[in-house]
TORKOL-4160 file (C-alpha; in steps of 0.2 Angstrom, whole numbers, padded with zeros to 4 digits, m for minus):
467
<pt num="1" X="0097" Y="m0098" Z="m0085"/>
<pt num="2" X="0096" Y="m0080" Z="m0079"/>
<pt num="3" X="0087" Y="m0074" Z="m0064"/>
<pt num="4" X="0069" Y="m0075" Z="m0065"/>
<pt num="5" X="0060" Y="m0060" Z="m0057"/>
<pt num="6" X="0042" Y="m0060" Z="m0053"/>
<pt num="7" X="0032" Y="m0044" Z="m0053"/>
<pt num="8" X="0014" Y="m0038" Z="m0052"/>
<pt num="9" X="0015" Y="m0039" Z="m0071"/>
<pt num="10" X="0024" Y="m0055" Z="m0076"/>
<pt num="11" X="0040" Y="m0064" Z="m0075"/>
<pt num="12" X="0056" Y="m0060" Z="m0085"/>
<pt num="13" X="0074" Y="m0065" Z="m0087"/>
<pt num="14" X="0087" Y="m0053" Z="m0083"/>
<pt num="15" X="0102" Y="m0054" Z="m0094"/>
<pt num="16" X="0116" Y="m0064" Z="m0087"/>
<pt num="17" X="0113" Y="m0061" Z="m0069"/>
<pt num="18" X="0113" Y="m0078" Z="m0060"/>
<pt num="19" X="0107" Y="m0082" Z="m0043"/>
<pt num="20" X="0119" Y="m0091" Z="m0031"/>
<pt num="21" X="0105" Y="m0104" Z="m0027"/>
<pt num="22" X="0094" Y="m0113" Z="m0038"/>
<pt num="23" X="0076" Y="m0106" Z="m0037"/>
<pt num="24" X="0063" Y="m0120" Z="m0034"/>
<pt num="25" X="0044" Y="m0120" Z="m0035"/>
<pt num="26" X="0031" Y="m0130" Z="m0025"/>
<pt num="27" X="0013" Y="m0131" Z="m0024"/>
<pt num="28" X="0004" Y="m0118" Z="m0012"/>
<pt num="29" X="0000" Y="m0125" Z="0005"/>
<pt num="30" X="m0012" Y="m0118" Z="0017"/>
<pt num="31" X="0001" Y="m0110" Z="0028"/>
<pt num="32" X="0010" Y="m0102" Z="0012"/>
<pt num="33" X="0011" Y="m0084" Z="0007"/>
<pt num="34" X="0006" Y="m0082" Z="m0011"/>
<pt num="35" X="0019" Y="m0075" Z="m0023"/>
<pt num="36" X="0035" Y="m0080" Z="m0014"/>
<pt num="37" X="0048" Y="m0092" Z="m0021"/>
<pt num="38" X="0054" Y="m0108" Z="m0012"/>
<pt num="39" X="0073" Y="m0107" Z="m0011"/>
<pt num="40" X="0087" Y="m0117" Z="m0004"/>
<pt num="41" X="0097" Y="m0108" Z="0010"/>
<pt num="42" X="0105" Y="m0109" Z="0026"/>
<pt num="43" X="0110" Y="m0098" Z="0040"/>
<pt num="44" X="0124" Y="m0090" Z="0030"/>
<pt num="45" X="0113" Y="m0087" Z="0015"/>
<pt num="46" X="0096" Y="m0083" Z="0023"/>
<pt num="47" X="0099" Y="m0064" Z="0021"/>
<pt num="48" X="0102" Y="m0066" Z="0002"/>
<pt num="49" X="0086" Y="m0078" Z="0001"/>
<pt num="50" X="0076" Y="m0064" Z="0010"/>
<pt num="51" X="0082" Y="m0051" Z="m0003"/>
<pt num="52" X="0077" Y="m0062" Z="m0017"/>
<pt num="53" X="0059" Y="m0062" Z="m0011"/>
<pt num="54" X="0058" Y="m0044" Z="m0004"/>
<pt num="55" X="0069" Y="m0035" Z="m0016"/>
<pt num="56" X="0071" Y="m0046" Z="m0031"/>
<pt num="57" X="0080" Y="m0033" Z="m0042"/>
<pt num="58" X="0094" Y="m0029" Z="m0029"/>
<pt num="59" X="0107" Y="m0036" Z="m0040"/>
<pt num="60" X="0102" Y="m0026" Z="m0056"/>
<pt num="61" X="0109" Y="m0008" Z="m0059"/>
<pt num="62" X="0096" Y="0005" Z="m0056"/>
<pt num="63" X="0095" Y="0011" Z="m0074"/>
<pt num="64" X="0091" Y="m0007" Z="m0080"/>
<pt num="65" X="0077" Y="m0008" Z="m0066"/>
<pt num="66" X="0069" Y="0008" Z="m0074"/>
<pt num="67" X="0070" Y="0001" Z="m0091"/>
<pt num="68" X="0062" Y="m0016" Z="m0086"/>
<pt num="69" X="0048" Y="m0007" Z="m0077"/>
<pt num="70" X="0045" Y="0005" Z="m0092"/>
<pt num="71" X="0043" Y="m0010" Z="m0103"/>
<pt num="72" X="0031" Y="m0019" Z="m0091"/>
<pt num="73" X="0020" Y="m0003" Z="m0090"/>
<pt num="74" X="0019" Y="m0003" Z="m0109"/>
<pt num="75" X="0014" Y="m0021" Z="m0109"/>
<pt num="76" X="0001" Y="m0018" Z="m0096"/>
<pt num="77" X="m0007" Y="m0004" Z="m0106"/>
<pt num="78" X="m0008" Y="m0016" Z="m0121"/>
<pt num="79" X="m0016" Y="m0029" Z="m0109"/>
<pt num="80" X="m0030" Y="m0016" Z="m0105"/>
<pt num="81" X="m0034" Y="m0014" Z="m0123"/>
<pt num="82" X="m0033" Y="m0033" Z="m0126"/>
<pt num="83" X="m0046" Y="m0036" Z="m0112"/>
<pt num="84" X="m0057" Y="m0023" Z="m0119"/>
<pt num="85" X="m0056" Y="m0030" Z="m0137"/>
<pt num="86" X="m0060" Y="m0048" Z="m0129"/>
<pt num="87" X="m0075" Y="m0041" Z="m0121"/>
<pt num="88" X="m0082" Y="m0036" Z="m0138"/>
<pt num="89" X="m0078" Y="m0053" Z="m0145"/>
<pt num="90" X="m0090" Y="m0062" Z="m0133"/>
<pt num="91" X="m0106" Y="m0070" Z="m0141"/>
<pt num="92" X="m0121" Y="m0059" Z="m0141"/>
<pt num="93" X="m0110" Y="m0043" Z="m0140"/>
<pt num="94" X="m0110" Y="m0029" Z="m0152"/>
<pt num="95" X="m0094" Y="m0029" Z="m0162"/>
<pt num="96" X="m0081" Y="m0016" Z="m0158"/>
<pt num="97" X="m0077" Y="m0007" Z="m0174"/>
<pt num="98" X="m0062" Y="0002" Z="m0167"/>
<pt num="99" X="m0053" Y="0002" Z="m0151"/>
<pt num="100" X="m0052" Y="0019" Z="m0141"/>
<pt num="101" X="m0035" Y="0028" Z="m0144"/>
<pt num="102" X="m0021" Y="0022" Z="m0132"/>
<pt num="103" X="m0014" Y="0034" Z="m0119"/>
<pt num="104" X="0003" Y="0043" Z="m0120"/>
<pt num="105" X="0015" Y="0033" Z="m0109"/>
<pt num="106" X="0026" Y="0045" Z="m0101"/>
<pt num="107" X="0044" Y="0042" Z="m0094"/>
<pt num="108" X="0045" Y="0034" Z="m0078"/>
<pt num="109" X="0050" Y="0045" Z="m0063"/>
<pt num="110" X="0065" Y="0038" Z="m0054"/>
<pt num="111" X="0066" Y="0038" Z="m0035"/>
<pt num="112" X="0079" Y="0050" Z="m0028"/>
<pt num="113" X="0083" Y="0038" Z="m0014"/>
<pt num="114" X="0087" Y="0019" Z="m0018"/>
<pt num="115" X="0090" Y="0012" Z="m0001"/>
<pt num="116" X="0082" Y="0014" Z="0017"/>
<pt num="117" X="0067" Y="0023" Z="0009"/>
<pt num="118" X="0053" Y="0014" Z="0017"/>
<pt num="119" X="0042" Y="0024" Z="0029"/>
<pt num="120" X="0034" Y="0009" Z="0036"/>
<pt num="121" X="0038" Y="m0010" Z="0039"/>
<pt num="122" X="0028" Y="m0024" Z="0045"/>
<pt num="123" X="0037" Y="m0039" Z="0052"/>
<pt num="124" X="0029" Y="m0056" Z="0056"/>
<pt num="125" X="0033" Y="m0068" Z="0071"/>
<pt num="126" X="0036" Y="m0085" Z="0065"/>
<pt num="127" X="0048" Y="m0100" Z="0067"/>
<pt num="128" X="0066" Y="m0095" Z="0061"/>
<pt num="129" X="0079" Y="m0106" Z="0052"/>
<pt num="130" X="0085" Y="m0112" Z="0069"/>
<pt num="131" X="0068" Y="m0117" Z="0074"/>
<pt num="132" X="0065" Y="m0103" Z="0087"/>
<pt num="133" X="0046" Y="m0099" Z="0086"/>
<pt num="134" X="0049" Y="m0081" Z="0091"/>
<pt num="135" X="0059" Y="m0075" Z="0076"/>
<pt num="136" X="0054" Y="m0058" Z="0070"/>
<pt num="137" X="0057" Y="m0053" Z="0051"/>
<pt num="138" X="0050" Y="m0059" Z="0034"/>
<pt num="139" X="0043" Y="m0076" Z="0029"/>
<pt num="140" X="0053" Y="m0084" Z="0016"/>
<pt num="141" X="0049" Y="m0101" Z="0008"/>
<pt num="142" X="0062" Y="m0114" Z="0012"/>
<pt num="143" X="0062" Y="m0128" Z="m0001"/>
<pt num="144" X="0070" Y="m0142" Z="0010"/>
<pt num="145" X="0058" Y="m0139" Z="0024"/>
<pt num="146" X="0043" Y="m0137" Z="0012"/>
<pt num="147" X="0037" Y="m0123" Z="0023"/>
<pt num="148" X="0040" Y="m0104" Z="0027"/>
<pt num="149" X="0053" Y="m0099" Z="0039"/>
<pt num="150" X="0056" Y="m0081" Z="0047"/>
<pt num="151" X="0072" Y="m0073" Z="0041"/>
<pt num="152" X="0078" Y="m0057" Z="0051"/>
<pt num="153" X="0076" Y="m0041" Z="0041"/>
<pt num="154" X="0089" Y="m0032" Z="0031"/>
<pt num="155" X="0091" Y="m0013" Z="0030"/>
<pt num="156" X="0093" Y="m0013" Z="0011"/>
<pt num="157" X="0076" Y="m0003" Z="0009"/>
<pt num="158" X="0071" Y="m0001" Z="0027"/>
<pt num="159" X="0079" Y="0012" Z="0038"/>
<pt num="160" X="0092" Y="0005" Z="0050"/>
<pt num="161" X="0081" Y="0010" Z="0065"/>
<pt num="162" X="0067" Y="m0001" Z="0059"/>
<pt num="163" X="0078" Y="m0016" Z="0059"/>
<pt num="164" X="0084" Y="m0011" Z="0076"/>
<pt num="165" X="0067" Y="m0010" Z="0083"/>
<pt num="166" X="0063" Y="m0027" Z="0076"/>
<pt num="167" X="0078" Y="m0035" Z="0084"/>
<pt num="168" X="0073" Y="m0027" Z="0101"/>
<pt num="169" X="0055" Y="m0033" Z="0100"/>
<pt num="170" X="0062" Y="m0051" Z="0096"/>
<pt num="171" X="0073" Y="m0050" Z="0112"/>
<pt num="172" X="0057" Y="m0045" Z="0122"/>
<pt num="173" X="0045" Y="m0058" Z="0116"/>
<pt num="174" X="0059" Y="m0072" Z="0119"/>
<pt num="175" X="0058" Y="m0066" Z="0137"/>
<pt num="176" X="0039" Y="m0066" Z="0137"/>
<pt num="177" X="0030" Y="m0082" Z="0144"/>
<pt num="178" X="0017" Y="m0079" Z="0130"/>
<pt num="179" X="0020" Y="m0090" Z="0114"/>
<pt num="180" X="0021" Y="m0083" Z="0097"/>
<pt num="181" X="0005" Y="m0084" Z="0086"/>
<pt num="182" X="0007" Y="m0098" Z="0073"/>
<pt num="183" X="m0006" Y="m0109" Z="0064"/>
<pt num="184" X="m0020" Y="m0100" Z="0074"/>
<pt num="185" X="m0013" Y="m0103" Z="0091"/>
<pt num="186" X="m0002" Y="m0092" Z="0102"/>
<pt num="187" X="m0001" Y="m0073" Z="0105"/>
<pt num="188" X="0013" Y="m0063" Z="0098"/>
<pt num="189" X="0009" Y="m0060" Z="0079"/>
<pt num="190" X="0016" Y="m0044" Z="0071"/>
<pt num="191" X="0027" Y="m0028" Z="0073"/>
<pt num="192" X="0024" Y="m0012" Z="0063"/>
<pt num="193" X="0038" Y="0001" Z="0063"/>
<pt num="194" X="0035" Y="0018" Z="0055"/>
<pt num="195" X="0047" Y="0033" Z="0055"/>
<pt num="196" X="0046" Y="0051" Z="0048"/>
<pt num="197" X="0058" Y="0063" Z="0039"/>
<pt num="198" X="0064" Y="0069" Z="0056"/>
<pt num="199" X="0069" Y="0051" Z="0062"/>
<pt num="200" X="0055" Y="0049" Z="0075"/>
<pt num="201" X="0049" Y="0031" Z="0076"/>
<pt num="202" X="0032" Y="0024" Z="0080"/>
<pt num="203" X="0030" Y="0006" Z="0084"/>
<pt num="204" X="0014" Y="m0004" Z="0085"/>
<pt num="205" X="0014" Y="m0022" Z="0092"/>
<pt num="206" X="0000" Y="m0034" Z="0087"/>
<pt num="207" X="m0006" Y="m0050" Z="0096"/>
<pt num="208" X="m0020" Y="m0062" Z="0097"/>
<pt num="209" X="m0027" Y="m0062" Z="0114"/>
<pt num="210" X="m0035" Y="m0079" Z="0112"/>
<pt num="211" X="m0042" Y="m0084" Z="0129"/>
<pt num="212" X="m0031" Y="m0072" Z="0139"/>
<pt num="213" X="m0040" Y="m0061" Z="0152"/>
<pt num="214" X="m0040" Y="m0043" Z="0153"/>
<pt num="215" X="m0028" Y="m0044" Z="0168"/>
<pt num="216" X="m0015" Y="m0055" Z="0159"/>
<pt num="217" X="m0016" Y="m0043" Z="0144"/>
<pt num="218" X="m0013" Y="m0028" Z="0156"/>
<pt num="219" X="0002" Y="m0036" Z="0164"/>
<pt num="220" X="0010" Y="m0040" Z="0147"/>
<pt num="221" X="0007" Y="m0022" Z="0141"/>
<pt num="222" X="0016" Y="m0015" Z="0157"/>
<pt num="223" X="0031" Y="m0026" Z="0153"/>
<pt num="224" X="0031" Y="m0021" Z="0135"/>
<pt num="225" X="0030" Y="m0003" Z="0139"/>
<pt num="226" X="0044" Y="m0004" Z="0153"/>
<pt num="227" X="0055" Y="m0013" Z="0141"/>
<pt num="228" X="0055" Y="0001" Z="0128"/>
<pt num="229" X="0053" Y="0015" Z="0139"/>
<pt num="230" X="0065" Y="0012" Z="0153"/>
<pt num="231" X="0073" Y="m0005" Z="0149"/>
<pt num="232" X="0084" Y="m0013" Z="0136"/>
<pt num="233" X="0074" Y="m0006" Z="0122"/>
<pt num="234" X="0074" Y="0012" Z="0128"/>
<pt num="235" X="0091" Y="0016" Z="0119"/>
<pt num="236" X="0080" Y="0016" Z="0103"/>
<pt num="237" X="0071" Y="0031" Z="0109"/>
<pt num="238" X="0054" Y="0027" Z="0102"/>
<pt num="239" X="0043" Y="0042" Z="0100"/>
<pt num="240" X="0028" Y="0031" Z="0103"/>
<pt num="241" X="0023" Y="0013" Z="0107"/>
<pt num="242" X="0005" Y="0006" Z="0103"/>
<pt num="243" X="m0003" Y="m0010" Z="0106"/>
<pt num="244" X="m0017" Y="m0019" Z="0097"/>
<pt num="245" X="m0025" Y="m0035" Z="0103"/>
<pt num="246" X="m0032" Y="m0041" Z="0087"/>
<pt num="247" X="m0042" Y="m0057" Z="0091"/>
<pt num="248" X="m0043" Y="m0072" Z="0080"/>
<pt num="249" X="m0058" Y="m0081" Z="0089"/>
<pt num="250" X="m0063" Y="m0078" Z="0106"/>
<pt num="251" X="m0079" Y="m0078" Z="0116"/>
<pt num="252" X="m0075" Y="m0064" Z="0128"/>
<pt num="253" X="m0066" Y="m0051" Z="0116"/>
<pt num="254" X="m0076" Y="m0040" Z="0104"/>
<pt num="255" X="m0072" Y="m0042" Z="0085"/>
<pt num="256" X="m0065" Y="m0024" Z="0084"/>
<pt num="257" X="m0053" Y="m0018" Z="0097"/>
<pt num="258" X="m0046" Y="m0001" Z="0097"/>
<pt num="259" X="m0027" Y="0003" Z="0097"/>
<pt num="260" X="m0020" Y="0006" Z="0114"/>
<pt num="261" X="m0006" Y="0020" Z="0117"/>
<pt num="262" X="0007" Y="0013" Z="0129"/>
<pt num="263" X="0018" Y="0029" Z="0129"/>
<pt num="264" X="0022" Y="0044" Z="0118"/>
<pt num="265" X="0012" Y="0054" Z="0106"/>
<pt num="266" X="m0004" Y="0048" Z="0098"/>
<pt num="267" X="0001" Y="0053" Z="0081"/>
<pt num="268" X="0018" Y="0053" Z="0071"/>
<pt num="269" X="0019" Y="0069" Z="0062"/>
<pt num="270" X="0026" Y="0067" Z="0044"/>
<pt num="271" X="0030" Y="0082" Z="0032"/>
<pt num="272" X="0026" Y="0081" Z="0014"/>
<pt num="273" X="0027" Y="0096" Z="0002"/>
<pt num="274" X="0028" Y="0108" Z="0016"/>
<pt num="275" X="0013" Y="0102" Z="0025"/>
<pt num="276" X="0011" Y="0091" Z="0040"/>
<pt num="277" X="0001" Y="0075" Z="0042"/>
<pt num="278" X="m0003" Y="0066" Z="0058"/>
<pt num="279" X="m0002" Y="0047" Z="0056"/>
<pt num="280" X="m0010" Y="0036" Z="0068"/>
<pt num="281" X="m0004" Y="0018" Z="0070"/>
<pt num="282" X="m0016" Y="0010" Z="0058"/>
<pt num="283" X="m0016" Y="0024" Z="0044"/>
<pt num="284" X="m0010" Y="0022" Z="0027"/>
<pt num="285" X="0004" Y="0033" Z="0020"/>
<pt num="286" X="0015" Y="0031" Z="0005"/>
<pt num="287" X="0030" Y="0020" Z="0008"/>
<pt num="288" X="0042" Y="0032" Z="m0001"/>
<pt num="289" X="0040" Y="0050" Z="0004"/>
<pt num="290" X="0052" Y="0057" Z="m0009"/>
<pt num="291" X="0043" Y="0049" Z="m0023"/>
<pt num="292" X="0026" Y="0053" Z="m0015"/>
<pt num="293" X="0030" Y="0072" Z="m0016"/>
<pt num="294" X="0035" Y="0070" Z="m0034"/>
<pt num="295" X="0020" Y="0060" Z="m0038"/>
<pt num="296" X="0007" Y="0072" Z="m0030"/>
<pt num="297" X="0015" Y="0087" Z="m0039"/>
<pt num="298" X="0012" Y="0078" Z="m0055"/>
<pt num="299" X="m0006" Y="0074" Z="m0050"/>
<pt num="300" X="m0008" Y="0093" Z="m0048"/>
<pt num="301" X="m0001" Y="0096" Z="m0065"/>
<pt num="302" X="m0011" Y="0082" Z="m0074"/>
<pt num="303" X="m0027" Y="0088" Z="m0066"/>
<pt num="304" X="m0026" Y="0105" Z="m0073"/>
<pt num="305" X="m0033" Y="0113" Z="m0058"/>
<pt num="306" X="m0040" Y="0130" Z="m0056"/>
<pt num="307" X="m0049" Y="0141" Z="m0043"/>
<pt num="308" X="m0066" Y="0134" Z="m0050"/>
<pt num="309" X="m0061" Y="0116" Z="m0049"/>
<pt num="310" X="m0069" Y="0104" Z="m0036"/>
<pt num="311" X="m0060" Y="0088" Z="m0032"/>
<pt num="312" X="m0067" Y="0072" Z="m0026"/>
<pt num="313" X="m0054" Y="0062" Z="m0016"/>
<pt num="314" X="m0062" Y="0044" Z="m0017"/>
<pt num="315" X="m0053" Y="0033" Z="m0005"/>
<pt num="316" X="m0045" Y="0048" Z="0004"/>
<pt num="317" X="m0037" Y="0039" Z="0019"/>
<pt num="318" X="m0030" Y="0052" Z="0030"/>
<pt num="319" X="m0033" Y="0066" Z="0018"/>
<pt num="320" X="m0016" Y="0068" Z="0009"/>
<pt num="321" X="m0022" Y="0071" Z="m0008"/>
<pt num="322" X="m0037" Y="0083" Z="m0002"/>
<pt num="323" X="m0025" Y="0093" Z="0008"/>
<pt num="324" X="m0011" Y="0094" Z="m0004"/>
<pt num="325" X="m0024" Y="0100" Z="m0018"/>
<pt num="326" X="m0034" Y="0111" Z="m0007"/>
<pt num="327" X="m0024" Y="0127" Z="m0011"/>
<pt num="328" X="m0026" Y="0124" Z="m0029"/>
<pt num="329" X="m0044" Y="0122" Z="m0031"/>
<pt num="330" X="m0061" Y="0129" Z="m0025"/>
<pt num="331" X="m0064" Y="0114" Z="m0013"/>
<pt num="332" X="m0061" Y="0096" Z="m0010"/>
<pt num="333" X="m0072" Y="0082" Z="m0004"/>
<pt num="334" X="m0064" Y="0066" Z="0003"/>
<pt num="335" X="m0073" Y="0049" Z="0006"/>
<pt num="336" X="m0067" Y="0034" Z="0015"/>
<pt num="337" X="m0075" Y="0019" Z="0022"/>
<pt num="338" X="m0063" Y="0019" Z="0038"/>
<pt num="339" X="m0070" Y="0030" Z="0051"/>
<pt num="340" X="m0053" Y="0032" Z="0060"/>
<pt num="341" X="m0045" Y="0038" Z="0043"/>
<pt num="342" X="m0059" Y="0051" Z="0041"/>
<pt num="343" X="m0056" Y="0057" Z="0058"/>
<pt num="344" X="m0037" Y="0058" Z="0055"/>
<pt num="345" X="m0041" Y="0068" Z="0038"/>
<pt num="346" X="m0051" Y="0081" Z="0047"/>
<pt num="347" X="m0038" Y="0083" Z="0060"/>
<pt num="348" X="m0024" Y="0085" Z="0047"/>
<pt num="349" X="m0035" Y="0098" Z="0038"/>
<pt num="350" X="m0036" Y="0107" Z="0054"/>
<pt num="351" X="m0017" Y="0105" Z="0058"/>
<pt num="352" X="m0013" Y="0114" Z="0041"/>
<pt num="353" X="m0027" Y="0127" Z="0043"/>
<pt num="354" X="m0036" Y="0121" Z="0028"/>
<pt num="355" X="m0055" Y="0124" Z="0028"/>
<pt num="356" X="m0060" Y="0120" Z="0011"/>
<pt num="357" X="m0056" Y="0101" Z="0013"/>
<pt num="358" X="m0072" Y="0091" Z="0018"/>
<pt num="359" X="m0073" Y="0073" Z="0022"/>
<pt num="360" X="m0087" Y="0060" Z="0023"/>
<pt num="361" X="m0086" Y="0043" Z="0031"/>
<pt num="362" X="m0094" Y="0029" Z="0021"/>
<pt num="363" X="m0092" Y="0018" Z="0006"/>
<pt num="364" X="m0088" Y="0028" Z="m0010"/>
<pt num="365" X="m0102" Y="0021" Z="m0020"/>
<pt num="366" X="m0115" Y="0026" Z="m0008"/>
<pt num="367" X="m0108" Y="0043" Z="m0003"/>
<pt num="368" X="m0103" Y="0050" Z="m0020"/>
<pt num="369" X="m0120" Y="0057" Z="m0024"/>
<pt num="370" X="m0119" Y="0067" Z="m0007"/>
<pt num="371" X="m0101" Y="0073" Z="m0012"/>
<pt num="372" X="m0108" Y="0078" Z="m0029"/>
<pt num="373" X="m0122" Y="0088" Z="m0021"/>
<pt num="374" X="m0109" Y="0096" Z="m0010"/>
<pt num="375" X="m0100" Y="0103" Z="m0025"/>
<pt num="376" X="m0115" Y="0109" Z="m0035"/>
<pt num="377" X="m0117" Y="0118" Z="m0046"/>
<pt num="378" X="m0099" Y="0115" Z="m0051"/>
<pt num="379" X="m0097" Y="0107" Z="m0068"/>
<pt num="380" X="m0078" Y="0107" Z="m0066"/>
<pt num="381" X="m0076" Y="0092" Z="m0055"/>
<pt num="382" X="m0060" Y="0080" Z="m0055"/>
<pt num="383" X="m0062" Y="0063" Z="m0047"/>
<pt num="384" X="m0045" Y="0056" Z="m0039"/>
<pt num="385" X="m0046" Y="0038" Z="m0036"/>
<pt num="386" X="m0032" Y="0030" Z="m0025"/>
<pt num="387" X="m0041" Y="0014" Z="m0020"/>
<pt num="388" X="m0026" Y="0002" Z="m0016"/>
<pt num="389" X="m0024" Y="m0015" Z="m0023"/>
<pt num="390" X="m0042" Y="m0020" Z="m0023"/>
<pt num="391" X="m0049" Y="m0006" Z="m0035"/>
<pt num="392" X="m0066" Y="0001" Z="m0032"/>
<pt num="393" X="m0084" Y="m0006" Z="m0032"/>
<pt num="394" X="m0090" Y="m0009" Z="m0049"/>
<pt num="395" X="m0105" Y="0002" Z="m0047"/>
<pt num="396" X="m0094" Y="0017" Z="m0044"/>
<pt num="397" X="m0087" Y="0017" Z="m0062"/>
<pt num="398" X="m0105" Y="0018" Z="m0068"/>
<pt num="399" X="m0108" Y="0033" Z="m0057"/>
<pt num="400" X="m0093" Y="0042" Z="m0064"/>
<pt num="401" X="m0097" Y="0039" Z="m0082"/>
<pt num="402" X="m0115" Y="0045" Z="m0079"/>
<pt num="403" X="m0111" Y="0061" Z="m0069"/>
<pt num="404" X="m0111" Y="0076" Z="m0080"/>
<pt num="405" X="m0101" Y="0086" Z="m0067"/>
<pt num="406" X="m0086" Y="0075" Z="m0068"/>
<pt num="407" X="m0075" Y="0079" Z="m0083"/>
<pt num="408" X="m0058" Y="0070" Z="m0077"/>
<pt num="409" X="m0053" Y="0055" Z="m0067"/>
<pt num="410" X="m0036" Y="0052" Z="m0060"/>
<pt num="411" X="m0033" Y="0034" Z="m0055"/>
<pt num="412" X="m0018" Y="0030" Z="m0045"/>
<pt num="413" X="m0013" Y="0011" Z="m0043"/>
<pt num="414" X="0001" Y="0002" Z="m0035"/>
<pt num="415" X="m0005" Y="m0014" Z="m0043"/>
<pt num="416" X="m0010" Y="m0011" Z="m0061"/>
<pt num="417" X="m0011" Y="m0029" Z="m0065"/>
<pt num="418" X="m0024" Y="m0033" Z="m0052"/>
<pt num="419" X="m0040" Y="m0040" Z="m0060"/>
<pt num="420" X="m0051" Y="m0027" Z="m0052"/>
<pt num="421" X="m0040" Y="m0013" Z="m0058"/>
<pt num="422" X="m0040" Y="m0020" Z="m0076"/>
<pt num="423" X="m0059" Y="m0021" Z="m0074"/>
<pt num="424" X="m0060" Y="m0002" Z="m0068"/>
<pt num="425" X="m0049" Y="0004" Z="m0082"/>
<pt num="426" X="m0058" Y="m0005" Z="m0096"/>
<pt num="427" X="m0075" Y="0001" Z="m0088"/>
<pt num="428" X="m0069" Y="0019" Z="m0089"/>
<pt num="429" X="m0065" Y="0018" Z="m0107"/>
<pt num="430" X="m0077" Y="0006" Z="m0114"/>
<pt num="431" X="m0088" Y="0013" Z="m0128"/>
<pt num="432" X="m0106" Y="0016" Z="m0123"/>
<pt num="433" X="m0118" Y="0002" Z="m0125"/>
<pt num="434" X="m0131" Y="m0009" Z="m0116"/>
<pt num="435" X="m0118" Y="m0014" Z="m0103"/>
<pt num="436" X="m0109" Y="0002" Z="m0102"/>
<pt num="437" X="m0120" Y="0017" Z="m0099"/>
<pt num="438" X="m0114" Y="0035" Z="m0098"/>
<pt num="439" X="m0101" Y="0044" Z="m0108"/>
<pt num="440" X="m0084" Y="0035" Z="m0108"/>
<pt num="441" X="m0068" Y="0043" Z="m0104"/>
<pt num="442" X="m0053" Y="0045" Z="m0115"/>
<pt num="443" X="m0037" Y="0037" Z="m0108"/>
<pt num="444" X="m0025" Y="0052" Z="m0110"/>
<pt num="445" X="m0009" Y="0047" Z="m0101"/>
<pt num="446" X="0000" Y="0035" Z="m0090"/>
<pt num="447" X="0015" Y="0041" Z="m0079"/>
<pt num="448" X="0024" Y="0027" Z="m0069"/>
<pt num="449" X="0033" Y="0032" Z="m0053"/>
<pt num="450" X="0046" Y="0021" Z="m0045"/>
<pt num="451" X="0039" Y="0021" Z="m0028"/>
<pt num="452" X="0048" Y="0004" Z="m0024"/>
<pt num="453" X="0066" Y="0004" Z="m0030"/>
<pt num="454" X="0075" Y="m0014" Z="m0030"/>
<pt num="455" X="0057" Y="m0022" Z="m0032"/>
<pt num="456" X="0047" Y="m0026" Z="m0047"/>
<pt num="457" X="0033" Y="m0014" Z="m0043"/>
<pt num="458" X="0029" Y="0004" Z="m0048"/>
<pt num="459" X="0015" Y="0016" Z="m0045"/>
<pt num="460" X="0004" Y="0022" Z="m0060"/>
<pt num="461" X="m0005" Y="0038" Z="m0062"/>
<pt num="462" X="m0018" Y="0036" Z="m0075"/>
<pt num="463" X="m0027" Y="0051" Z="m0082"/>
<pt num="464" X="m0045" Y="0049" Z="m0090"/>
<pt num="465" X="m0054" Y="0064" Z="m0098"/>
<pt num="466" X="m0071" Y="0066" Z="m0106"/>
<pt num="467" X="m0072" Y="0065" Z="m0125"/>
């Protein structure tokens, strides 16, 4: 039997490639992480087991990876239309005489870098294979134990400095009197490591304070700071270290706790397409900057922008799309529900001396009318949606269809098989009717980008235009 690869689309068998260990499956438990395969491995083979979960295509030549992903994208587009047709076959529904035309599926854009490409890694703290509860790495299902164990990270897609920071953090927490967080008890829970094109490294440590006092938290912060600033971890030369006490349940801690800067710069400055972006510890940025540059250039081309175009950046985050597109259009308006992200977006616009990029804090479905008023009387409005895996609120698609100002929608998705994304795509192209008001969009094109080499995932840029 060939290697079974599980992606965001479906599973497939890859030629004659055979895993060294039999892959076994089990029922999901409360402490399990969905989508991971239970494997049989020991100390010598745990790195291989981790790769099978994190980068399941690592044994396959890259050109074959691209072929597989291209095939899956074609199947995904067919699935959208199958769902649309199924909607019209339900009882008491007007019959669909003819499906809307399918989009042009363009050639997948490969990644210029196949290894060490990740800009950010997040490591958990869990019991390792040796039973040590303070192991830092990735959770992998161990068949013989019927539970997950933490396997130290590999640098196959992560920069080596990320792995080195993870090892140093593991050494630190093993010296700490505070226990690891596991099954809703303990403290140390997570490490996030981010690096930029210049090799600067930002680290964020998360813990659950439980019933610790402010004084106890302060003491541990001092030890953590000293360890990485002047102690054994200082060799890593972190550009900044941040701390986030994220409570699970506590009577004397607020539900939302801000990040704390232990040393270094508040932001990590990343460069993309000649522009600079300040990244705070909790902000989102594409995991593969090389492919991100290519993708955003394709977005600019696909949008057919001009000096009269206004862009709505829906789910703008730190303002990456708004700022990259600002010089090509009349103005941009970004909306994001995360207040800190909007503050970063405004800072980034100022950092790049861009005055035509505007940002609104709030939910997209509630603030889009304000954004449309902002760009009036423009009838040349392009809406760019980059909502993450969860898609957008169902009411937003209705607003896009009913707006006479919006003539094009560009939908960017890293999980095109997600139920909500399928719903969004179908709702954009569904012929007008009682349950689909407003003029539908034509599904013009799909361009896949291999944002995640060695994995089964890819990013899609989908273009929709008015009929």
